[in-house]
All heavy atoms as an XYZ file, in Angstrom:
896
protein
N     101.544     76.675     57.417
C     102.038     76.636     56.100
C     103.010     75.547     55.894
O     103.831     75.279     56.757
C     102.653     77.993     55.717
C     103.332     77.959     54.319
S     104.311     79.384     54.017
C     103.044     80.335     53.199
N     102.958     74.838     54.748
C     103.815     73.746     54.426
C     104.501     74.102     53.104
O     103.919     74.446     52.146
C     103.077     72.439     54.308
C     103.921     71.273     53.874
C     103.120     69.990     53.797
N     102.887     69.473     55.093
C     101.998     68.541     55.380
N     101.190     68.080     54.418
N     101.878     68.142     56.567
N     105.870     74.013     53.097
C     106.679     74.297     51.930
C     107.362     73.017     51.459
O     107.862     72.228     52.288
C     107.691     75.365     52.167
C     107.200     76.776     52.433
C     108.368     77.719     52.740
C     106.478     77.304     51.183
N     107.413     72.829     50.165
C     108.132     71.666     49.569
C     109.055     72.160     48.508
O     108.967     73.272     48.068
C     107.210     70.657     48.948
O     106.546     71.217     47.821
C     106.148     70.174     49.968
N     110.012     71.259     48.076
C     110.897     71.662     46.987
C     110.101     71.986     45.740
O     110.486     72.886     44.950
C     111.848     70.439     46.729
N     108.961     71.286     45.514
C     108.112     71.590     44.384
C     107.594     72.967     44.429
O     107.448     73.664     43.406
C     106.963     70.570     44.358
O     107.496     69.245     44.271
C     106.068     70.798     43.161
N     107.286     73.493     45.647
C     106.851     74.879     45.753
C     107.936     75.840     45.254
O     107.601     76.827     44.546
C     106.550     75.230     47.215
C     105.281     74.510     47.727
O     104.365     74.196     46.919
O     105.264     74.212     48.913
N     109.180     75.566     45.603
C     110.254     76.435     45.107
C     110.378     76.346     43.588
O     110.552     77.366     42.932
C     111.588     76.059     45.831
C     111.463     76.074     47.348
C     112.729     76.939     45.327
C     110.961     77.373     47.921
N     110.223     75.146     43.076
C     110.255     74.972     41.593
C     109.156     75.796     40.919
O     109.361     76.500     40.020
C     110.138     73.501     41.246
C     109.988     73.271     39.768
C     111.035     73.235     38.925
C     108.689     73.034     39.204
C     110.936     73.015     37.581
C     108.567     72.929     37.811
C     109.629     72.854     37.002
O     109.488     72.700     35.700
N     107.927     75.663     41.536
C     106.804     76.376     40.896
C     106.941     77.883     41.082
O     106.400     78.652     40.225
C     105.455     75.950     41.542
C     105.022     74.580     41.103
N     104.651     74.293     39.811
C     104.858     73.432     41.784
C     104.374     73.030     39.697
N     104.454     72.438     40.879
N     107.625     78.345     42.095
C     107.865     79.774     42.255
C     108.649     80.334     41.087
O     108.359     81.443     40.601
C     108.600     80.063     43.524
C     108.915     81.506     43.901
C     107.679     82.345     44.016
C     109.800     81.538     45.149
N     109.606     79.595     40.586
C     110.505     80.105     39.546
C     110.319     79.556     38.123
O     110.921     80.065     37.179
C     111.964     79.836     39.999
C     112.344     80.711     41.189
C     112.415     80.092     42.454
C     112.594     82.000     41.054
C     112.733     80.894     43.540
C     112.932     82.834     42.124
C     112.939     82.240     43.387
O     113.257     82.997     44.504
N     109.554     78.485     37.987
C     109.406     77.845     36.690
C     107.987     77.926     36.156
O     107.106     77.577     36.936
C     109.879     76.411     36.735
C     111.325     76.270     37.074
C     112.263     76.930     36.054
O     112.003     76.907     34.858
N     113.347     77.451     36.493
N     107.711     78.241     34.993
C     108.649     78.618     33.944
C     109.165     79.989     34.084
O     110.181     80.401     33.410
C     107.896     78.436     32.615
C     106.450     78.724     33.051
C     106.341     78.205     34.442
N     108.541     80.847     34.908
C     109.045     82.139     35.259
C     108.712     82.487     36.653
O     107.848     81.776     37.267
C     108.392     83.199     34.315
O     106.980     83.156     34.512
N     109.330     83.427     37.312
C     109.037     83.754     38.672
C     107.626     84.226     38.885
O     107.157     85.114     38.145
C     110.039     84.866     39.190
O     109.773     85.178     40.533
N     106.906     83.621     39.778
C     105.447     83.942     40.023
C     105.045     83.473     41.422
O     104.825     82.320     41.660
C     104.582     83.263     38.920
S     102.805     83.597     39.240
N     104.924     84.483     42.317
C     104.510     84.160     43.687
C     103.019     83.668     43.722
O     102.682     82.881     44.598
C     104.687     85.334     44.559
C     106.161     85.710     44.790
C     106.299     86.944     45.664
O     105.427     87.280     46.419
O     107.429     87.471     45.622
N     102.240     84.132     42.730
C     100.814     83.773     42.759
C     100.623     82.341     42.439
O      99.716     81.630     42.986
C     100.086     84.628     41.713
C      98.567     84.501     41.658
C      97.921     84.863     42.970
C      97.993     85.393     40.535
N     101.503     81.705     41.639
C     101.402     80.319     41.306
C     101.447     79.431     42.501
O     100.629     78.479     42.641
C     102.553     79.929     40.360
C     102.401     78.551     39.674
C     103.536     78.207     38.702
N     103.674     79.229     37.684
C     104.804     79.973     37.551
N     105.821     79.750     38.324
N     104.915     80.805     36.540
N     102.305     79.670     43.484
C     102.419     78.899     44.707
C     101.173     79.117     45.573
O     100.638     78.173     46.100
C     103.717     79.261     45.467
C     103.707     78.571     46.868
C     104.956     78.908     44.671
N     100.724     80.303     45.696
C      99.519     80.651     46.438
C      98.317     79.890     45.872
O      97.519     79.296     46.606
C      99.266     82.204     46.361
C      97.874     82.599     46.876
C      97.671     82.673     48.217
C      96.924     82.950     46.003
C      96.407     83.078     48.694
C      95.683     83.344     46.446
C      95.436     83.405     47.816
O      94.179     83.774     48.264
N      98.127     79.950     44.587
C      96.983     79.277     43.944
C      97.064     77.769     44.152
O      96.053     77.143     44.386
C      96.947     79.593     42.459
C      96.567     81.051     42.137
C      96.726     81.345     40.661
C      95.178     81.396     42.594
N      98.248     77.206     44.103
C      98.419     75.798     44.283
C      97.988     75.337     45.706
O      97.281     74.384     45.862
C      99.906     75.371     44.028
C     100.146     73.901     44.261
C     101.664     73.614     44.036
C     101.994     72.162     44.316
N     102.086     71.847     45.726
N      98.383     76.167     46.659
C      98.031     75.855     48.084
C      96.547     76.113     48.341
O      96.008     75.558     49.304
C      98.925     76.579     49.057
C     100.234     75.928     49.211
N     100.444     74.869     50.047
C     101.437     76.118     48.587
C     101.693     74.437     49.984
N     102.310     75.235     49.101
N      95.912     76.937     47.501
C      94.480     77.070     47.634
C      93.621     75.993     46.956
O      92.468     76.027     47.049
C      94.040     78.431     47.050
C      94.648     79.675     47.684
C      93.666     80.455     48.533
N      92.289     80.204     48.185
C      91.386     81.206     47.931
N      91.829     82.436     48.012
N      90.174     80.914     47.647
N      94.398     75.109     46.219
C      93.706     73.996     45.582
C      93.178     74.327     44.186
O      92.332     73.613     43.687
N      93.601     75.488     43.671
C      93.111     75.850     42.264
C      93.600     74.838     41.269
O      94.790     74.423     41.393
C      93.591     77.289     42.002
C      93.038     78.376     42.835
C      91.480     78.523     42.735
O      90.940     78.239     41.643
O      90.847     78.907     43.711
N      92.800     74.452     40.342
C      93.320     73.462     39.325
C      94.376     73.997     38.471
O      94.395     75.211     38.058
C      92.018     73.184     38.473
C      91.157     74.411     38.739
C      91.481     74.905     40.111
N      95.348     73.128     38.107
C      96.433     73.475     37.249
C      96.062     73.047     35.785
O      95.187     72.221     35.587
C      97.698     72.797     37.645
C      98.233     73.233     39.021
C      99.505     72.562     39.412
O     100.393     72.464     38.486
O      99.619     72.099     40.514
N      96.754     73.637     34.818
C      96.582     73.246     33.467
C      97.008     71.774     33.251
O      97.925     71.314     33.977
C      97.347     74.125     32.511
N      96.293     71.086     32.447
C      96.709     69.651     32.125
C      98.148     69.696     31.473
O      98.427     70.618     30.666
C      95.692     69.064     31.151
C      94.365     68.770     31.831
C      94.477     67.792     32.982
O      95.140     66.764     32.807
O      93.826     68.021     33.963
N      98.948     68.688     31.779
C     100.308     68.663     31.144
C     100.135     68.382     29.677
O      99.196     67.663     29.203
C     100.969     67.491     31.891
C      99.891     66.680     32.472
C      98.762     67.596     32.694
N     101.055     68.918     28.938
C     101.082     68.735     27.417
C     101.525     67.276     27.206
O     101.976     66.628     28.026
C     102.043     69.738     26.772
O     103.365     69.397     27.116
N     101.332     66.843     25.910
C     101.792     65.527     25.531
C     103.274     65.377     25.765
O     103.774     64.333     26.136
C     101.419     65.244     24.056
C      99.919     65.051     23.840
C      99.285     64.021     24.732
O      99.790     62.871     24.827
O      98.261     64.349     25.373
N     104.057     66.472     25.438
C     105.517     66.420     25.678
C     105.822     66.192     27.157
O     106.687     65.373     27.496
C     106.103     67.704     25.140
C     107.589     67.806     25.304
C     108.429     67.029     24.550
C     108.122     68.714     26.241
C     109.836     67.120     24.729
C     109.501     68.796     26.409
C     110.363     67.994     25.653
O     111.742     68.065     25.855
N     105.118     66.970     28.017
C     105.380     66.827     29.457
C     105.030     65.389     29.986
O     105.695     64.849     30.818
C     104.497     67.834     30.259
C     105.031     69.247     30.086
C     104.052     70.302     30.708
O     102.842     70.234     30.425
O     104.545     71.134     31.495
N     103.942     64.829     29.365
C     103.595     63.459     29.760
C     104.640     62.466     29.398
O     104.970     61.533     30.165
C     102.285     63.064     29.062
C     101.091     63.771     29.664
C      99.833     63.355     28.926
C      98.623     64.175     29.358
N      97.377     63.829     28.598
N     105.270     62.626     28.185
C     106.348     61.750     27.810
C     107.558     61.915     28.730
O     108.154     60.926     29.170
C     106.774     62.022     26.321
C     108.069     61.334     25.963
C     105.658     61.633     25.338
N     107.896     63.217     29.069
C     108.991     63.422     29.981
C     108.763     62.763     31.361
O     109.650     62.191     31.965
C     109.265     64.914     30.132
C     109.856     65.655     29.001
C     109.997     67.106     29.292
C     111.252     65.060     28.612
N     107.486     62.894     31.862
C     107.172     62.281     33.106
C     107.300     60.725     33.089
O     107.824     60.114     33.997
C     105.686     62.645     33.530
C     105.567     64.090     33.926
C     104.122     64.518     34.044
O     103.170     63.751     33.781
N     103.917     65.710     34.570
N     106.885     60.126     32.015
C     106.977     58.663     31.834
C     108.429     58.258     31.772
O     108.822     57.258     32.415
C     106.197     58.172     30.665
C     106.335     56.663     30.398
C     105.992     55.789     31.633
O     105.070     56.081     32.365
O     106.752     54.792     31.843
N     109.235     58.988     31.013
C     110.642     58.644     30.874
C     111.352     58.796     32.262
O     112.145     57.980     32.625
C     111.340     59.513     29.866
C     110.942     59.221     28.394
C     111.581     60.264     27.509
C     111.369     57.868     27.968
N     110.938     59.836     32.998
C     111.531     60.042     34.312
C     111.145     58.945     35.276
O     111.966     58.402     36.071
N     109.905     58.504     35.197
C     109.435     57.395     36.089
C     110.115     56.082     35.732
O     110.574     55.328     36.624
C     107.920     57.248     35.962
N     110.329     55.853     34.446
C     111.041     54.611     34.010
C     112.452     54.668     34.508
O     113.011     53.655     35.024
C     111.011     54.542     32.435
C     111.639     53.254     31.983
C     111.708     53.205     30.480
N     110.520     53.574     29.787
C     110.433     53.811     28.527
N     111.518     53.826     27.787
N     109.264     54.163     27.986
N     113.153     55.786     34.370
C     114.547     55.896     34.798
C     114.577     55.692     36.315
O     115.507     54.998     36.839
C     115.039     57.369     34.535
C     116.401     57.608     35.049
N     117.591     56.993     34.538
C     116.770     58.291     36.140
C     118.622     57.416     35.270
N     118.158     58.206     36.228
N     113.638     56.257     37.073
C     113.664     56.094     38.540
C     113.442     54.610     38.915
O     114.163     54.069     39.779
C     112.486     56.951     39.140
C     112.515     56.951     40.664
C     111.388     57.884     41.174
O     111.517     59.106     40.910
O     110.515     57.394     41.844
N     112.536     53.908     38.267
C     112.353     52.462     38.529
C     113.594     51.721     38.211
O     113.993     50.801     39.046
C     111.147     51.985     37.675
C     109.781     52.446     38.188
C     108.651     51.645     37.524
N     108.725     51.780     36.002
C     108.112     52.708     35.290
N     107.417     53.639     35.893
N     108.183     52.711     33.984
N     114.231     51.992     37.085
C     115.422     51.233     36.734
C     116.618     51.512     37.761
O     117.293     50.566     38.103
C     115.944     51.676     35.350
C     115.029     51.114     34.252
O     114.309     50.144     34.470
N     115.076     51.726     33.075
N     116.735     52.749     38.193
C     117.777     53.080     39.174
C     117.471     52.367     40.518
O     118.354     51.789     41.106
C     117.880     54.574     39.327
C     119.011     54.952     40.268
N     120.375     54.679     39.952
C     119.049     55.552     41.421
C     121.110     55.100     40.877
N     120.365     55.680     41.829
N     116.185     52.412     40.890
C     115.811     51.742     42.166
C     116.165     50.237     42.177
O     116.688     49.697     43.116
C     114.336     51.955     42.436
C     113.839     51.385     43.747
C     114.556     51.908     44.946
C     112.279     51.598     43.868
N     115.903     49.590     41.040
C     116.182     48.177     40.970
C     117.655     47.885     41.021
O     118.053     46.751     41.369
C     115.603     47.579     39.630
O     116.284     48.037     38.534
N     118.478     48.854     40.769
C     119.975     48.643     40.808
C     120.515     48.859     42.240
O     121.733     48.567     42.461
C     120.700     49.611     39.854
O     120.679     50.927     40.376
N     119.730     49.294     43.164
C     120.250     49.647     44.504
C     120.182     48.465     45.497
O     120.595     48.632     46.651
C     119.428     50.868     45.071
C     119.639     52.175     44.283
C     118.724     53.205     44.838
C     121.074     52.581     44.324
N     119.611     47.339     45.145
C     119.479     46.274     46.072
C     118.251     46.398     46.943
O     117.313     47.185     46.634
N     118.248     45.760     48.063
C     117.121     45.786     49.040
C     116.819     47.199     49.431
O     117.768     47.981     49.720
C     117.505     44.930     50.225
C     118.702     44.116     49.770
C     119.324     44.922     48.661
N     115.502     47.547     49.487
C     115.144     48.933     49.891
C     113.872     48.886     50.733
O     113.069     47.973     50.635
C     115.032     49.833     48.683
C     113.926     49.423     47.751
C     112.645     49.932     47.830
C     114.219     48.534     46.701
C     111.644     49.493     46.962
C     113.197     48.152     45.806
C     111.911     48.627     45.971
N     113.653     49.973     51.498
C     112.406     50.191     52.182
C     111.564     51.135     51.384
O     111.923     52.264     51.149
C     112.728     50.781     53.601
C     111.553     50.894     54.507
C     111.218     49.554     55.120
O     112.054     48.650     55.195
O     110.058     49.400     55.563
N     110.373     50.685     50.952
C     109.487     51.509     50.202
C     108.573     52.299     51.104
O     107.729     51.749     51.832
C     108.641     50.619     49.233
C     107.783     51.443     48.261
O     107.612     52.680     48.451
O     107.247     50.868     47.341
N     108.667     53.605     51.042
C     107.917     54.470     51.955
C     106.949     55.334     51.157
O     106.520     56.436     51.566
C     108.892     55.334     52.839
C     109.877     54.397     53.511
C     108.154     56.193     53.872
C     110.863     55.079     54.447
N     106.567     54.903     49.923
C     105.769     55.760     49.046
C     104.277     55.720     49.365
O     103.575     56.571     48.793
C     106.034     55.312     47.596
O     105.663     53.958     47.406
N     103.818     54.816     50.198
C     102.344     54.748     50.465
C     102.030     55.283     51.804
O     102.868     55.275     52.749
C     101.960     53.271     50.384
N     100.794     55.825     51.888
C     100.346     56.336     53.196
C     100.231     57.847     53.204
O     100.603     58.530     52.235
N      99.690     58.413     54.295
C      99.655     59.886     54.411
C     101.052     60.447     54.655
O     102.015     59.609     54.986
C      98.815     60.317     55.556
O      99.436     59.836     56.840
C      97.404     59.689     55.537
N     101.237     61.702     54.455
C     102.565     62.338     54.666
C     103.002     62.051     56.086
O     104.159     61.833     56.391
C     102.567     63.813     54.376
C     102.409     64.187     52.923
C     102.265     65.639     52.705
C     103.672     63.670     52.155
N     102.072     62.127     57.055
C     102.490     61.935     58.437
C     102.876     60.472     58.686
O     103.833     60.206     59.401
C     101.270     62.282     59.365
C     100.959     63.761     59.448
C     100.232     64.311     58.214
O      99.699     63.499     57.353
O     100.217     65.496     57.987
N     102.158     59.525     58.122
C     102.542     58.079     58.290
C     103.907     57.842     57.601
O     104.722     57.140     58.207
C     101.476     57.211     57.613
C     100.177     57.166     58.323
C      99.060     56.588     57.474
O      99.145     56.398     56.278
O      97.971     56.235     58.151
N     104.122     58.420     56.478
C     105.374     58.247     55.781
C     106.550     58.880     56.525
O     107.632     58.295     56.581
C     105.277     58.770     54.334
C     104.275     57.954     53.490
C     104.086     58.577     52.137
N     105.322     58.729     51.397
C     105.463     59.533     50.336
N     104.437     60.320     49.995
N     106.584     59.569     49.712
N     106.284     60.024     57.158
C     107.366     60.683     57.954
C     107.725     59.830     59.119
O     108.923     59.681     59.421
C     106.880     62.074     58.394
N     106.768     59.258     59.795
C     106.992     58.368     60.935
C     107.771     57.133     60.461
O     108.684     56.692     61.122
C     105.698     58.017     61.653
C     105.910     57.077     62.819
C     106.797     57.663     63.929
O     106.907     58.881     64.037
O     107.502     56.840     64.611
N     107.351     56.517     59.351
C     108.016     55.366     58.850
C     109.453     55.679     58.466
O     110.366     54.876     58.649
C     107.268     54.769     57.577
C     107.747     53.420     57.207
C     106.774     52.771     56.203
C     107.271     51.382     55.807
N     106.426     50.804     54.795
N     109.674     56.896     57.918
C     111.045     57.306     57.605
C     111.869     57.398     58.872
O     112.996     56.907     58.876
C     110.989     58.708     56.912
O     110.262     58.599     55.662
C     112.387     59.264     56.589
N     111.354     58.058     59.920
C     112.068     58.146     61.190
C     112.469     56.754     61.742
O     113.585     56.574     62.163
C     111.261     58.937     62.216
C     111.239     60.459     62.023
C     110.640     61.155     63.184
N     109.177     60.965     63.264
C     108.298     61.703     62.555
N     108.675     62.655     61.715
N     106.973     61.450     62.692
N     111.445     55.866     61.656
C     111.730     54.448     62.206
C     112.856     53.767     61.273
O     113.696     53.116     61.858
C     110.441     53.695     62.178
C     109.465     54.139     63.196
S     107.822     53.389     63.131
C     108.220     51.674     62.918
N     112.726     53.897     60.023
C     113.727     53.253     59.124
C     115.112     53.835     59.320
O     116.072     53.081     59.247
C     113.209     53.398     57.688
O     112.043     52.747     57.461
N     115.207     55.115     59.474
C     116.541     55.729     59.767
C     117.094     55.199     61.055
O     118.279     54.873     61.212
C     116.503     57.276     59.705
C     117.715     57.887     60.260
C     116.143     57.754     58.316
N     116.204     55.161     62.116
C     116.652     54.660     63.440
C     117.116     53.214     63.349
O     118.050     52.801     64.061
C     115.490     54.825     64.432
N     116.495     52.408     62.403
C     116.849     51.033     62.253
C     118.058     50.904     61.274
O     118.403     49.743     60.953
C     115.647     50.214     61.737
C     114.496     50.074     62.769
C     113.308     49.424     62.120
C     114.956     49.287     63.959
N     118.627     51.976     60.831
C     119.740     51.996     59.909
C     119.512     51.227     58.600
O     120.376     50.537     58.051
C     120.983     51.446     60.603
N     118.301     51.380     58.042
C     118.016     50.870     56.726
C     118.922     51.480     55.724
O     119.137     52.656     55.735
C     116.559     51.034     56.380
C     115.588     50.422     57.359
C     115.515     48.904     57.158
C     114.396     48.315     58.071
N     114.160     46.979     57.725
N     119.414     50.654     54.733
C     120.394     51.195     53.775
C     119.848     52.071     52.767
O     120.404     53.069     52.413
C     121.174     50.033     53.137
N     118.667     51.708     52.189
C     118.096     52.468     51.095
C     116.608     52.703     51.438
O     115.834     51.752     51.721
C     118.249     51.723     49.739
C     117.516     52.540     48.647
C     119.646     51.538     49.407
N     116.164     53.999     51.383
C     114.769     54.338     51.543
C     114.260     54.921     50.215
O     114.909     55.721     49.628
C     114.546     55.356     52.646
C     115.138     55.010     54.010
C     114.850     56.127     54.974
C     114.669     53.668     54.520
N     113.103     54.463     49.778
C     112.486     54.995     48.564
C     111.318     55.878     48.892
O     110.388     55.478     49.616
C     111.991     53.798     47.648
C     111.242     54.268     46.405
C     111.934     54.994     45.409
C     109.944     53.959     46.258
C     111.280     55.430     44.312
C     109.242     54.381     45.144
C     109.915     55.079     44.113
O     109.273     55.510     43.025
N     111.372     57.109     48.453
C     110.336     58.111     48.664
C     110.117     58.453     50.200
O     108.987     58.529     50.631
C     108.988     57.718     48.048
C     109.048     57.619     46.516
C     109.068     58.957     45.871
O     108.382     59.851     46.248
N     109.890     59.054     44.816
N     111.178     58.615     50.977
C     111.002     58.933     52.352
C     110.459     60.387     52.485
O     110.503     61.167     51.566
C     112.416     58.886     52.898
C     113.244     59.244     51.748
C     112.599     58.595     50.560
N     109.901     60.641     53.661
C     109.369     62.052     53.921
C     110.194     62.599     55.115
O     110.184     62.053     56.193
C     107.877     61.982     54.258
C     107.370     63.357     54.699
C     107.051     61.452     53.080
N     110.838     63.697     54.844
C     111.652     64.432     55.837
C     110.910     65.705     56.203
O     110.493     66.486     55.301
C     113.026     64.696     55.225
C     113.783     63.503     54.656
C     114.981     63.950     53.889
C     114.136     62.520     55.778
N     110.776     65.972     57.443
C     109.948     67.128     57.905
C     110.708     67.897     59.015
O     111.304     67.288     59.888
C     108.591     66.684     58.479
C     107.765     67.863     58.973
C     107.807     65.851     57.459
N     110.658     69.208     58.910
C     111.175     70.058     60.011
C     110.230     71.234     60.129
O     109.560     71.632     59.231
C     112.624     70.450     59.822
O     113.114     71.102     60.965
C     112.755     71.478     58.646
N     110.177     71.854     61.309
C     109.391     73.062     61.520
C     110.319     74.210     61.813
O     111.384     74.064     62.461
C     108.459     72.820     62.631
C     107.302     71.849     62.235
C     106.346     71.522     63.315
N     105.251     70.747     62.878
C     105.309     69.482     62.493
N     106.437     68.824     62.492
N     104.212     68.825     62.099
N     109.892     75.418     61.377
C     110.706     76.626     61.658
C     109.831     77.830     61.532
O     108.613     77.723     61.252
C     111.844     76.722     60.645
S     111.352     76.936     58.970
N     110.351     78.981     61.801
C     109.639     80.257     61.697
C     110.262     81.007     60.514
O     111.456     81.237     60.519
C     109.702     81.053     62.968
O     109.157     80.264     64.036
C     108.883     82.349     62.838
N     109.393     81.401     59.550
C     109.848     82.223     58.409
C     109.060     83.477     58.378
O     107.856     83.486     58.326
C     109.612     81.432     57.112
C     110.443     80.208     56.872
C     110.038     79.545     55.546
C     111.920     80.544     56.831
N     109.750     84.618     58.512
C     109.102     85.926     58.486
C     107.938     86.012     59.494
O     106.925     86.536     59.201
C     108.580     86.198     57.074
C     108.295     87.676     56.833
O     108.972     88.524     57.504
O     107.431     87.960     55.976
N     108.153     85.405     60.704
C     107.150     85.452     61.753
C     106.068     84.449     61.636
O     105.150     84.436     62.433
N     106.085     83.578     60.647
C     105.038     82.543     60.474
C     105.599     81.177     60.733
O     106.680     80.793     60.304
C     104.538     82.565     59.041
C     103.939     83.937     58.634
N     102.601     84.267     59.017
C     104.461     84.964     57.932
C     102.387     85.462     58.504
N     103.445     85.893     57.919
N     104.852     80.381     61.464
C     105.220     78.979     61.674
C     105.126     78.293     60.326
O     104.158     78.455     59.596
C     104.308     78.279     62.709
C     104.557     78.793     64.098
O     105.674     79.217     64.362
O     103.579     78.723     64.887
N     106.132     77.515     60.000
C     106.207     76.867     58.706
C     106.749     75.406     58.899
O     107.597     75.198     59.719
C     107.132     77.685     57.788
S     107.162     77.073     56.116
N     106.193     74.534     58.038
C     106.699     73.185     57.995
C     107.414     73.029     56.678
O     106.853     73.292     55.620
C     105.480     72.195     58.163
C     105.852     70.765     58.089
C     104.698     69.875     58.242
O     103.835     69.863     57.297
O     104.596     69.236     59.283
N     108.676     72.580     56.710
C     109.411     72.345     55.500
C     109.455     70.851     55.289
O     109.786     70.090     56.165
C     110.875     72.846     55.622
C     110.927     74.331     56.113
C     111.645     72.614     54.334
C     110.398     75.301     55.078
N     109.018     70.464     54.104
C     108.870     69.037     53.783
C     109.718     68.696     52.600
O     109.760     69.385     51.598
C     107.359     68.865     53.319
C     106.885     67.487     53.115
C     106.763     66.700     54.442
C     105.496     67.600     52.512
N     110.462     67.594     52.695
C     111.289     67.082     51.621
C     110.932     65.645     51.342
O     110.798     64.838     52.260
N     110.791     65.319     50.059
C     110.473     63.949     49.652
C     111.479     63.550     48.532
O     111.172     63.650     47.346
C     109.011     63.748     49.160
C     108.053     64.297     50.216
C     108.698     62.245     48.905
C     106.605     64.305     49.759
N     112.695     63.186     48.930
C     113.625     62.722     47.942
C     113.246     61.405     47.250
O     112.507     60.605     47.957
C     114.936     62.646     48.660
C     114.538     62.333     50.091
C     113.252     63.005     50.267
N     113.668     61.148     46.090
C     113.325     59.848     45.476
C     114.033     58.733     46.239
O     113.428     57.728     46.529
C     113.806     59.872     43.988
C     113.005     60.771     43.169
O     111.802     61.026     43.389
O     113.597     61.357     42.227
N     115.300     58.972     46.606
C     116.117     57.965     47.263
C     116.818     58.587     48.458
O     117.308     59.700     48.380
C     117.153     57.394     46.318
C     116.601     56.886     45.030
C     116.809     57.655     43.857
C     115.859     55.768     44.926
C     116.320     57.295     42.680
C     115.341     55.349     43.736
C     115.539     56.113     42.576
N     116.899     57.874     49.498
C     117.694     58.174     50.675
C     118.665     56.991     50.884
O     118.236     55.854     51.203
C     116.790     58.320     51.941
C     117.474     58.701     53.162
C     117.561     60.067     53.588
C     118.113     57.782     54.002
C     118.152     60.413     54.772
C     118.715     58.122     55.167
C     118.728     59.429     55.551
N     119.954     57.221     50.618
C     120.918     56.135     50.654
C     121.917     56.367     51.785
O     122.679     57.383     51.788
C     121.624     56.048     49.308
C     120.618     55.818     48.211
C     122.701     54.910     49.296
C     121.177     55.917     46.776
N     121.938     55.439     52.738
C     122.871     55.506     53.871
C     124.293     55.223     53.309
O     124.476     54.173     52.726
C     122.480     54.591     54.993
C     123.409     54.658     56.175
C     122.938     53.751     57.260
N     121.604     54.080     57.768
C     121.348     55.000     58.674
N     122.335     55.732     59.219
N     120.163     55.245     59.151
N     125.210     56.121     53.574
C     126.570     55.844     53.140
C     127.504     55.749     54.263
O     127.418     56.456     55.202
C     126.994     57.069     52.206
C     128.323     56.800     51.530
O     129.057     55.834     51.913
O     128.633     57.554     50.604
């Protein structure tokens, strides 16, 4: 099982629903976003691009499989890169007796 921050969001938004996360992981189709949601997504993407351009040189880790991106993230952190865009952070643990992979994909990883 793989969990992401988006799974937690889907569990509680717009209301608490454990079935929503289950159906997502089964590959069931979701409803198309409304026109309002599309505008919000575009505004969010524009804001992200503008913020990224203000951070100076960065390592773009947005392309490739999750496994490739996780490896590139590990290498970039080891090389002390200052700014990573869309890195993939992975850890494994046991939750309620089940092996689980926890996955995080922040927009920005900034070494301070």
